C-alpha positions in Angstrom: -120.6 -6.5 -16.0 -119.7 -3.5 -13.8 -116.0 -4.4 -14.2 -116.4 -3.9 -18.0 -117.5 -0.3 -17.7 -114.0 1.1 -17.8 -113.5 -0.6 -21.1 -116.5 1.3 -22.5 -115.4 4.8 -21.6 -113.4 7.2 -23.7 -110.0 8.1 -22.2 -110.5 11.7 -23.2 -114.0 12.7 -22.0 -114.4 9.9 -19.5 -118.0 9.0 -20.7 -119.3 6.1 -22.8 -117.9 6.2 -26.3 -120.1 8.1 -28.8 -119.5 7.2 -32.4 -116.1 5.6 -31.6 -113.4 5.3 -34.3 -110.5 2.9 -34.3 -107.0 4.4 -34.4 -104.2 2.4 -36.1 -102.8 1.6 -32.7 -106.1 -0.4 -32.1 -107.3 2.1 -29.4 -110.6 3.9 -29.8 -111.8 7.5 -29.4 -115.1 9.3 -29.7 -115.1 11.1 -33.0 -115.8 14.4 -31.2 -112.9 13.8 -28.8 -110.6 13.0 -31.7 -111.4 16.3 -33.3 -110.6 18.1 -30.0 -107.1 16.6 -29.8 -106.0 17.3 -33.3 -102.8 19.4 -33.5 -101.9 21.5 -36.6 -98.6 20.7 -38.4 -96.6 22.7 -40.9 -97.7 22.6 -44.5 -94.3 21.3 -45.5 -95.2 18.1 -43.6 -98.4 17.5 -45.4 -99.1 14.0 -46.7 -98.5 15.1 -50.2 -95.0 16.3 -49.4 -94.4 13.1 -47.5 -95.6 11.1 -50.5 -93.3 13.1 -52.7 -90.4 12.1 -50.5 -91.4 8.4 -50.6 -92.9 8.3 -47.1 -96.1 6.1 -46.7 -99.2 7.2 -44.8 -98.6 4.3 -42.5 -95.0 5.0 -41.6 -96.2 6.4 -38.2 -96.4 2.8 -37.1 -92.6 2.8 -37.1 -91.7 3.7 -33.5 -88.3 5.0 -34.6 -90.1 7.8 -36.5 -92.5 8.7 -33.7 -92.3 11.2 -30.8 -94.1 10.1 -27.6 -95.2 12.3 -24.8 -96.2 11.6 -21.2 -97.5 13.4 -18.2 -94.0 14.6 -17.5 -93.8 16.4 -20.9 -94.4 20.1 -21.5 -97.9 19.7 -22.7 -97.1 19.8 -26.4 -97.5 16.9 -28.9 -95.1 16.4 -31.8 -94.4 14.0 -34.6 -91.0 12.7 -35.8 -88.7 15.6 -36.5 -91.4 18.2 -36.1 -90.8 18.9 -32.4 -90.0 22.5 -33.3 -93.3 22.9 -35.1 -95.6 25.4 -33.4 -98.3 23.6 -31.6 -101.1 24.5 -29.2 -100.9 23.8 -25.5 -103.1 20.9 -24.2 -105.6 20.7 -21.4 -106.5 17.7 -19.2 -109.6 15.6 -19.5 -111.6 14.3 -16.5 -109.6 11.1 -16.8 -106.3 12.9 -16.5 -105.5 12.4 -20.2 -104.1 15.3 -22.2 -106.8 17.0 -24.4 -105.6 19.2 -27.3 -107.9 22.0 -28.3 -108.9 22.3 -32.0 -106.0 23.0 -34.3 -108.1 25.5 -36.3 -111.5 27.2 -36.3 -114.4 24.9 -37.0 -114.9 24.4 -40.7 -117.7 26.3 -42.4 -120.2 24.4 -44.5 -120.5 25.2 -48.2 -122.9 24.2 -50.9 -122.2 22.0 -53.8 -123.2 23.0 -57.2 -126.0 20.5 -56.9 -127.3 22.3 -53.9 -126.1 19.7 -51.3 -124.6 20.9 -48.1 -121.0 19.7 -47.8 -118.7 19.6 -44.8 -115.0 19.7 -45.2 -113.2 16.4 -44.3 -111.1 18.1 -41.6 -107.8 19.9 -41.4 -105.6 18.6 -44.1 -102.3 19.0 -42.2 -103.2 17.7 -38.7 -101.6 15.4 -36.2 -103.3 13.2 -33.6 -101.8 11.5 -30.7 -103.4 8.5 -29.0 -104.1 9.4 -25.4 -103.5 5.8 -24.2 -100.3 4.7 -25.9 -99.1 8.2 -26.9 -98.3 7.2 -30.5 -98.7 10.1 -33.0 -99.6 10.2 -36.6 -100.3 12.8 -39.4 -103.8 12.6 -41.0 -104.1 12.4 -44.8 -106.5 14.4 -46.9 -109.5 12.2 -45.6 -108.9 13.4 -42.0 -110.9 11.5 -39.3 -113.0 9.9 -42.0 -110.0 7.7 -42.8 -110.5 5.9 -39.5 -112.9 2.9 -39.3 -115.9 3.1 -37.0 -115.9 0.7 -34.1 -119.4 -0.6 -34.5 -118.7 -3.6 -32.3 -117.9 -1.3 -29.4 -121.1 0.7 -30.1 -123.1 -2.5 -29.9 -121.5 -3.6 -26.7 -122.2 -0.2 -25.1 -125.8 -0.3 -26.3 -126.3 -3.7 -24.7 -124.6 -2.7 -21.5 -126.7 0.4 -21.1 -129.8 -1.6 -21.8 -128.8 -4.1 -19.1 -128.3 -1.3 -16.7 -131.7 0.3 -17.5 -134.7 0.1 -15.2 -137.2 -2.8 -15.3 -139.0 -3.2 -18.7 -142.5 -1.6 -18.8 -145.6 -2.6 -20.8 -145.8 -0.7 -24.1 -149.6 -0.7 -24.3 -150.6 0.7 -20.9 -152.0 4.2 -21.4 -151.3 5.5 -17.9 -148.6 4.4 -15.4 -147.2 1.5 -17.5 -146.9 -1.6 -15.5 -143.9 -3.9 -15.4 -143.8 -6.2 -18.4 -144.3 -9.9 -17.9 -143.8 -11.2 -21.5 -142.4 -10.0 -24.9 -143.8 -11.2 -28.2 -141.0 -12.1 -30.5 -143.1 -11.6 -33.7 -144.9 -8.4 -32.5 -141.7 -7.1 -30.9 -143.9 -5.7 -28.0 -143.6 -5.9 -24.3 -146.9 -6.7 -22.5 -148.0 -6.7 -18.9 -150.4 -9.5 -17.9 -153.7 -7.5 -18.4 -152.6 -6.1 -21.7 -151.5 -9.5 -23.0 -154.9 -11.0 -22.2 -156.7 -8.1 -23.8 -154.5 -7.5 -26.9 -152.6 -10.7 -27.4 -155.0 -13.6 -26.6 -153.6 -17.1 -26.7 -156.0 -18.2 -29.5 -156.5 -17.6 -33.2 -153.6 -16.5 -35.4 -151.8 -15.0 -32.4 -151.5 -18.4 -30.7 -148.5 -19.2 -32.9 -146.5 -16.2 -31.7 -143.6 -16.9 -29.5 -143.9 -15.2 -26.0 -140.6 -14.7 -24.1 -139.7 -13.5 -20.6 -138.9 -9.7 -20.7 -135.2 -10.3 -20.1 -134.9 -12.9 -22.8 -136.9 -10.7 -25.1 -134.5 -7.9 -24.5 -131.6 -10.2 -25.4 -133.4 -11.1 -28.6 -133.7 -7.5 -29.5 -130.0 -7.0 -29.0 -129.4 -9.8 -31.5 -130.6 -7.7 -34.3 -129.3 -8.3 -37.8 -125.7 -7.4 -38.2 -125.1 -4.1 -40.0 -123.0 -4.4 -43.1 -119.6 -2.8 -42.8 -118.7 -0.4 -45.6 -115.3 0.7 -46.8 -113.9 4.0 -45.6 -112.4 4.7 -49.0 -115.4 3.5 -51.0 -118.6 4.2 -49.1 -120.8 2.3 -51.5 -118.7 -0.9 -51.2 -119.0 -3.5 -48.4 -116.0 -5.1 -46.8 -115.6 -8.5 -48.3 -111.9 -9.4 -47.8 -109.3 -9.0 -45.0 -105.6 -7.8 -45.6 -103.4 -9.8 -43.3 -100.4 -7.4 -43.6 -102.5 -4.2 -43.0 -104.7 -6.1 -40.4 -107.8 -4.4 -41.8 -110.9 -5.4 -43.8 -111.0 -4.2 -47.4 -113.5 -4.1 -50.2 -113.4 -5.5 -53.7 -112.7 -2.1 -55.2 -109.6 -1.6 -53.0 -108.2 -4.8 -54.4 -109.1 -3.7 -58.0 -107.1 -0.5 -57.5 -104.1 -2.5 -56.4 -103.7 -1.0 -52.9 -103.1 -4.4 -51.5 -101.7 -6.1 -54.5 -98.6 -7.5 -52.8 -100.4 -8.3 -49.6 -101.9 -11.6 -48.4 -105.7 -11.2 -48.6 -108.2 -13.7 -47.2 -112.0 -14.0 -47.1 -113.6 -11.8 -44.5 -115.8 -14.6 -43.1 -113.0 -17.0 -42.7 -110.8 -14.5 -40.9 -113.7 -13.5 -38.7 -114.1 -17.1 -37.6 -110.4 -17.6 -37.2 -110.0 -14.5 -35.0 -113.0 -15.4 -33.0 -111.5 -18.8 -32.3 -108.1 -17.2 -31.4 -109.9 -14.7 -29.1 -111.8 -17.6 -27.4 -108.6 -19.5 -26.9 -106.9 -16.5 -25.5 -109.9 -15.9 -23.2 -109.7 -19.4 -21.9 -106.1 -18.7 -20.7 -107.2 -15.3 -19.3 -110.1 -16.9 -17.6 -107.8 -19.3 -15.8 -105.7 -16.3 -14.7 -108.9 -14.5 -13.6 -110.0 -17.5 -11.6 -106.6 -17.7 -10.0 -106.8 -13.9 -9.3 -110.2 -14.4 -7.6 -108.8 -17.2 -5.5 -105.8 -15.0 -4.7 -108.2 -12.2 -3.7 -110.1 -14.6 -1.4 -106.7 -15.5 0.1 -105.8 -11.9 0.6 -109.2 -11.1 2.2 -108.7 -14.1 4.5 -105.2 -12.7 5.3 -106.8 -9.4 6.2 -109.1 -11.2 8.7 -106.2 -13.3 10.0 -104.1 -10.2 10.4 -106.8 -8.5 12.4 -107.3 -11.5 14.6 -103.5 -12.0 15.0 -103.2 -8.3 15.8 -105.8 -8.5 18.6 -104.1 -11.7 20.0 -100.7 -10.1 19.7 -101.8 -6.9 21.5 -103.4 -9.0 24.2 -100.2 -11.0 24.6 -98.1 -7.8 24.7 -100.4 -6.2 27.3 -100.1 -9.4 29.4 -96.3 -9.4 29.1 -96.1 -5.8 30.1 -98.6 -6.4 33.0 -96.5 -9.3 34.1 -93.4 -7.0 34.1 -95.3 -4.4 36.1 -96.6 -7.1 38.6 -93.0 -8.4 39.0 -91.8 -4.8 39.6 -94.6 -4.2 42.1 -93.7 -7.4 44.0 -90.1 -6.5 44.0 -91.1 -3.0 45.3 -93.0 -4.6 48.1 -89.9 -6.7 49.0 -87.6 -3.7 48.9 -90.0 -1.7 51.0 -90.1 -4.5 53.5 -86.3 -4.4 53.7 -86.4 -0.6 54.2 -89.0 -1.0 56.9 -86.9 -3.7 58.6 -83.9 -1.4 58.5 -86.1 1.4 59.8 -87.3 -0.7 62.7 -83.8 -1.9 63.5 -82.4 1.7 63.7 -85.3 2.8 65.8 -84.8 -0.1 68.2 -81.1 0.5 68.6 -81.7 4.3 69.2 -84.6 3.7 71.6 -82.6 1.1 73.5 -79.7 3.6 73.8 -82.2 6.3 74.9 -83.6 4.0 77.6 -80.1 3.0 78.7 -78.9 6.6 78.9 -82.1 7.7 80.7 -81.6 5.1 83.4 -77.9 5.9 83.7 -78.6 9.7 83.8 -81.3 9.1 86.5 -78.7 7.2 88.5 -76.1 9.8 88.0 -78.4 12.7 88.9 -79.5 10.8 92.1 -75.9 10.3 93.0 -75.0 13.9 92.5 -78.0 15.1 94.6 -77.1 12.7 97.3 -73.5 13.9 97.3 -74.6 17.5 97.5 -76.7 16.8 100.5 -73.9 14.9 102.2 -71.6 17.9 101.7 -74.1 20.0 103.6 -73.7 17.9 106.7 -71.6 19.4 109.6 -70.6 16.2 111.2 -67.0 15.6 110.3 -66.7 12.1 111.6 -69.9 11.0 110.0 -68.8 12.6 106.7 -65.4 10.9 106.7 -67.0 7.5 107.3 -68.7 7.6 103.8 -66.7 10.1 101.8 -64.2 7.6 100.5 -67.0 5.3 99.2 -68.8 8.3 97.6 -65.6 9.6 95.9 -65.0 6.1 94.4 -68.6 5.9 93.2 -68.4 9.4 91.6 -65.2 8.5 89.8 -66.6 5.1 88.7 -69.8 6.8 87.4 -67.7 9.4 85.6 -65.6 6.7 84.0 -68.8 4.8 82.8 -70.0 7.9 81.0 -66.6 8.3 79.3 -66.5 4.8 77.6 -68.4 5.8 74.4 -71.7 6.0 76.2 -72.4 9.4 74.7 -71.7 8.3 71.1 -74.8 7.2 69.0 -74.8 3.5 68.3 -76.6 4.1 65.0 -76.5 6.7 62.3 -79.6 8.3 60.8 -78.7 7.5 57.2 -79.9 4.5 55.4 -76.9 2.7 53.9 -79.0 1.4 51.1 -78.8 2.4 47.4 -81.2 1.0 44.8 -79.3 0.3 41.6 -82.1 0.8 39.1 -79.9 1.8 36.1 -79.5 -1.7 34.6 -83.3 -2.2 34.8 -84.1 1.2 33.3 -81.6 0.4 30.5 -83.3 -2.9 29.9 -86.7 -1.2 29.8 -85.4 1.3 27.2 -84.0 -1.6 25.1 -87.1 -3.6 25.3 -88.2 -4.3 21.8 -89.6 -6.9 19.4 -87.5 -9.6 17.9 -88.1 -9.9 14.2 -89.2 -13.4 13.3 -87.0 -15.1 10.7 -88.0 -16.9 7.5 -89.9 -20.0 8.6 -88.5 -22.2 5.8 -84.9 -21.8 7.0 -85.7 -22.5 10.6 -84.9 -26.1 11.8 -87.7 -28.5 12.5 -88.6 -29.2 16.2 -86.4 -31.9 17.8 -87.8 -35.3 18.9 -87.2 -36.4 22.5 -86.0 -40.0 22.7 -88.2 -41.4 25.4 -86.2 -44.6 25.8 -83.0 -42.7 26.7 -84.6 -40.2 29.1 -84.5 -41.0 32.8 -84.2 -39.6 36.3 -81.9 -40.6 39.3 -82.3 -39.1 42.7 -82.8 -35.4 42.0 -81.1 -35.5 38.5 -82.7 -35.9 35.1 -81.1 -37.1 31.9 -82.7 -36.1 28.6 -81.8 -37.1 25.0 -83.2 -35.8 21.7 -82.5 -35.9 18.0 -83.5 -34.0 14.8 -86.4 -35.5 12.7 -85.1 -38.0 10.1 -86.4 -36.1 7.1 -85.3 -32.7 8.3 -83.5 -30.8 5.5 -82.4 -27.8 7.6 -79.4 -28.2 9.8 -79.6 -27.1 13.5 -76.6 -25.3 15.0 -77.6 -25.9 18.6 -80.4 -26.8 21.1 -82.1 -25.1 24.1 -83.4 -27.3 26.9 -86.0 -25.9 29.2 -87.5 -27.2 32.5 -90.2 -25.8 34.7 -89.8 -25.3 38.4 -91.4 -28.6 39.5 -94.6 -26.9 40.5 -96.1 -26.3 37.0 -94.5 -22.8 36.9 -92.7 -21.0 34.1 -90.1 -22.8 32.0 -86.4 -21.7 32.3 -83.4 -22.5 30.2 -81.1 -25.2 31.7 -78.9 -26.0 28.7 -77.8 -24.3 25.5 -75.3 -26.2 23.3 -74.7 -28.5 20.3 -75.0 -31.8 22.3 -78.1 -33.9 22.0 -78.0 -35.2 25.6 -77.9 -33.3 28.9 -78.1 -34.3 32.6 -79.6 -31.7 34.9 -78.6 -31.9 38.6 -80.0 -30.2 41.7 -83.7 -30.8 41.1 -86.1 -31.2 43.9 -86.9 -34.6 45.2 -90.3 -36.1 44.9 -91.3 -33.5 42.3 -92.8 -33.6 38.8 -91.0 -31.6 36.1 -91.9 -30.7 32.5 -89.1 -30.7 29.9 -89.0 -29.5 26.3 -86.3 -28.7 23.8 -86.0 -26.6 20.7 -83.4 -26.2 17.9 -81.9 -23.0 16.5 -79.7 -21.8 13.7 -78.8 -18.4 12.1 -82.3 -18.2 10.6 -84.1 -18.5 13.9 -85.5 -20.9 16.5 -87.7 -23.9 15.8 -91.0 -24.8 17.5 -90.8 -26.7 20.8 -90.7 -30.5 20.9 -93.4 -32.4 22.7 -93.3 -31.9 26.5 -91.8 -34.7 28.5 -93.0 -35.3 32.2 -90.2 -36.4 34.6 -90.6 -37.6 38.2 -87.7 -37.3 40.6 -87.0 -39.9 43.4 -89.1 -39.7 46.5 -86.0 -40.3 48.8 -82.4 -39.5 48.2 -79.6 -42.0 47.7 -76.2 -40.3 48.1 -72.6 -40.7 49.5 -70.0 -38.4 50.9 -68.3 -36.0 48.4 -64.5 -36.4 48.1 -64.4 -33.4 45.8 -65.5 -30.8 48.4 -64.1 -32.5 51.5 -61.0 -31.5 53.5 -57.9 -33.3 52.3 -57.4 -35.0 55.7 -60.7 -36.9 55.3 -60.2 -40.7 54.5 -63.0 -42.4 52.4 -63.9 -46.0 52.1 -66.9 -48.3 51.4 -67.8 -46.5 48.2 -67.5 -43.1 50.0 -70.2 -44.1 52.5 -67.6 -44.5 55.4 -65.3 -41.6 56.5 -62.6 -41.0 59.1 -59.7 -38.5 59.4 -55.9 -38.7 59.7 -55.8 -35.5 61.8 -56.4 -34.8 65.5 -58.2 -31.5 64.4 -61.8 -31.5 63.4 -62.3 -31.7 59.6 -65.6 -31.3 57.7 -67.0 -33.6 54.9 -70.3 -32.9 53.0 -72.8 -35.2 51.3 -72.8 -35.3 47.5 -76.5 -34.2 47.2 -78.0 -30.9 48.3 -81.6 -30.3 49.4 -83.8 -27.3 49.1 -87.3 -28.8 49.0 -89.2 -31.7 50.6 -88.6 -33.9 53.6 -85.3 -35.7 53.9 -83.9 -38.2 56.4 -80.6 -40.0 56.7 -78.6 -41.8 59.4 -75.0 -42.1 60.5 -73.7 -45.1 62.5 -70.7 -44.6 64.8 -68.1 -47.3 63.9 -65.3 -46.0 66.1 -65.4 -43.6 69.0 -62.2 -43.2 71.0 -61.1 -40.6 73.7 -64.3 -38.5 73.5 -63.5 -37.0 70.1 -66.6 -34.7 70.0 -67.9 -35.2 66.4 -70.7 -33.0 65.0 -73.6 -33.9 62.7 -76.0 -31.7 60.7 -76.2 -29.7 57.5 -74.2 -26.9 56.0 -73.9 -24.6 53.0 -71.5 -25.6 50.2 -69.1 -22.8 51.3 -68.8 -23.9 54.9 -65.3 -23.9 56.5 -63.8 -27.3 56.3 -61.0 -27.0 59.0 -63.1 -26.2 62.1 -65.8 -28.0 64.0 -69.2 -28.0 62.2 -71.3 -25.2 63.6 -68.5 -22.8 64.5 -69.3 -20.5 61.6 -72.7 -19.2 60.3 -72.7 -21.7 57.4 -73.6 -24.8 59.4 -76.2 -26.1 61.7 -75.2 -29.1 63.8 -75.6 -31.3 66.9 -72.5 -32.3 68.9 -72.2 -35.4 71.1 -75.3 -35.6 73.3 -74.9 -39.3 74.4 -73.1 -40.6 71.4 -71.2 -43.8 71.9 -69.7 -46.5 69.6 -72.5 -48.3 67.7 -75.0 -45.4 68.2 -77.1 -44.2 65.2 -77.6 -40.5 64.6 -80.7 -39.5 62.6 -81.0 -36.2 60.8 -84.4 -34.9 59.6 -84.5 -31.9 57.3 -88.1 -30.8 56.8 -88.5 -27.9 54.3 -92.3 -28.0 54.6 -91.9 -26.8 58.2 -88.4 -25.3 57.6 -87.0 -27.3 60.6 -84.0 -29.4 61.4 -84.4 -32.2 64.0 -81.9 -34.8 65.4 -82.3 -38.2 67.0 -80.1 -40.8 68.6 -81.1 -44.4 68.4 -84.5 -43.4 67.2 -85.1 -41.0 70.1 -85.6 -37.3 69.3 -82.9 -35.1 70.8 -84.9 -32.3 72.5 -87.4 -30.1 70.6 -86.8 -28.8 67.1 -83.2 -27.9 66.9 -83.3 -25.3 64.2 -86.1 -23.3 62.5 -86.4 -21.1 59.4 -84.3 -23.4 57.3 -84.4 -22.0 53.8 -82.0 -22.4 50.8 -79.7 -25.2 49.7 -78.3 -27.5 52.4 -75.9 -30.4 52.2 -75.6 -33.2 54.8 -72.4 -32.6 56.8 -70.2 -34.2 59.4 -67.1 -33.0 61.3 -64.7 -35.5 63.0 -61.1 -36.3 63.8 -59.0 -39.4 63.7 -60.7 -40.9 66.8 -64.0 -41.2 65.0 -65.3 -43.2 62.0 -68.9 -43.0 60.8 -70.9 -44.7 58.0 -73.7 -43.0 56.1 -77.1 -44.6 55.4 -79.5 -43.0 52.8 -82.7 -43.8 51.0 -84.5 -44.3 54.3 -88.2 -43.5 54.9 -89.0 -40.7 57.3 -89.5 -42.1 60.8 -91.9 -41.1 63.5 -89.3 -39.6 65.9 -90.0 -40.0 69.7 -90.1 -36.9 71.8 -87.4 -37.6 74.4 -84.9 -34.8 74.9 -81.2 -34.4 75.1 -78.8 -31.4 75.0 -78.3 -29.6 71.7 -75.5 -27.2 70.7 -75.6 -25.1 67.6 
C-alpha cells in the first residue's frame, strides 16, 4: 500500500488530492491547484473567436498545435501561436513542478435576481498546462467546471487514509474509548467487548444482526453504494452512455443535442465491464513484470552482499600478496646484508693480516737498526770488520723487502658493490590490477589426458586437450609445475602445442602439474591437478652433444674412449641438483698409466684439459686404478658431499663438501683408457678404507 501513496498525491501541492478533476490528458489535479496554475490569454484567442475560425475546443489534443515547456524553459507557459502573449511568471511547488499564480484577481460573488449567491465559472480566457505531461489547453466558458471530477481517485484516497488510521475504537464508550472488537453490519457501530455485551446482546431481535471483525467492518463501510455520476454539461442528468471517440461518459441529453451524433456510443455499464476486463488483463502482465522486478531486486541485493564478501576476500588477498612481496624483499635484504658483512669481514681480515705482517717486519727492522747502531759504537776495528759485511747485506736485504710493494695497501676501503634497485622500483610503480575479461569469451579449462602422461628418470611428459563441447577456441596453453616440495607453481611451458616434456626435474620427487588455456579474451580456469612421481634412481648415458670432438662413443653411448693423447672431458646426459645419486665406471682398458679422472662438473667445464684443472669440476685421479677396476661416485645433496670408491672401498674421507647447484657426471681420459658407465644402481654402504685424493 505504501508504494501507492505517490499515485495519490497532487503533482502541484505534493499532498493527497482534494476534489481532483481529470484533465483531457488523463492526469488529475486538485481543483484548487488547477485554479493556481491558470494563465491568462488574449481576448482574441477566446473560445468564441476560435469557434468562429472553425477551431474545436478539443483541438488542444493535437500536439502539432501545442507548446510544451519543461524545467529548462523560461518559466512561462504558452499555447500554440500565443508564445508572445503576456503571461505571469511561475513558481515551483514542493514537488518541483511549476505552479502558475492566478491569472486574475479572485472572482467576486454576486446575487441572482432570485436572491441566490452565484460564483462566476472562472476566467473566460484562460490557459492551463498539465504539470506532468506539459500539454496546454485553453478553457472554454465553463472554466474548470468543464472537467469531470475524479471520484474514483477520491474513493481510493479515502480508503487508503482509513487503512493508515489508528486502531478502531468503540463508539459507545463514554470515557477513554477502548479498542473495538466487533462491528455490527446492520447497526453500523463499532463495539468493544463490554459495550457489545451491554448494548448488543446476542439474543432477541439483535441476534440476527451480523457481527464482523473491525477490519472487515471497515472494509464493508468502504463498499458504500456507488455515487451516481452526473454530466458536467447537464448537472441534473446522470451518465448513461460512453462515447468511444471522445473517450468520456455522456448523458442522454448530450446525445439529444447531437454533440456526439457522428460518434460511436455504447452503454456505460457494458463499457465499464469491458474496460475493467482490459485493465485486469493489463494488470496481469504488469504483475508478471512486477514479480520479475522483485526477483531482480532480490538478485541485486544478493549481489550487494556478494560484492561486500568478495571485497573483503579480495582485500585480504591483496594484503597477503603485498605482505608476500614485503617478506620476499626482507629476505633478500637479509641476503644482501650477509654479502655486505662477508665483504666487510674479508676486507678487515686482509687489512689486519697486512697490519700484523707489517708490525712484525717493522719490529725486525727496528731491532736490526738498533743493533747496527750499537755495533757502530764499538771501537774494536777487527771485531767490527768481522761482522760488518754480514750486517751490510742484511740491511740491504731488509731494505729491498720493504720496497717490493710492502707499503702498498692490499685492500681498498671502498665497497665495490652497487645495488641495482631501479628495475624493482619501476616494477613496483607499475604494479597494478589486470582487468578480468568477459567470462563467456574465455576458453574452457583443458583436460589432462592421463593415459598419455608419464615420467622417465627426471623428466615428465604431459598431454592435454580442449573439452569436446567447447565452443571457444584456445590460442595457446600454459603449463605449470610446482617445485617438487609442494611449493608455489611456476610456468614451464607456454605455446600452442598440446604435449610437453619437462626435463631437469629432481629425482625421487613428487610434482603437481596443471594447465590452462588462453585467448585474446583472457585465461581459462586451471585443469585438474595431476600428481607426477619421478624415478628414484637415474638411468643415463654419456652425452655426445656436449663432449669433446675427440671422444669416441660405443655401446649406446655407455662406453667411451678417445683418439687423442691429450685428456678430453665427457659428461653424462643427466644433471643432478637434489637427492642421493650413485653410479659406477668400469675400466675396460688402461695402458701406459694414462691418468684418467672421475667426478662431477658444471655444464660449462673446459673439455680439453684434465677434469679438475678448472673451478668447474670436482674429480678423483688414479688412486690405485687398474684394468678391470670399478670406480664408484656418490653425490649426496642431503649432506652436500661427494665421495669416491674403488672396488667398493671408500677412497679416504669425504672428498668434497658444500656441493650445491647442478652437477653432471664427468670423466676425463685419453686414448690409453676406455671406460663403461653403469647407472640405475642402489646407493651402497661404502667402506671406510682410505686412499689418496686429488681435486
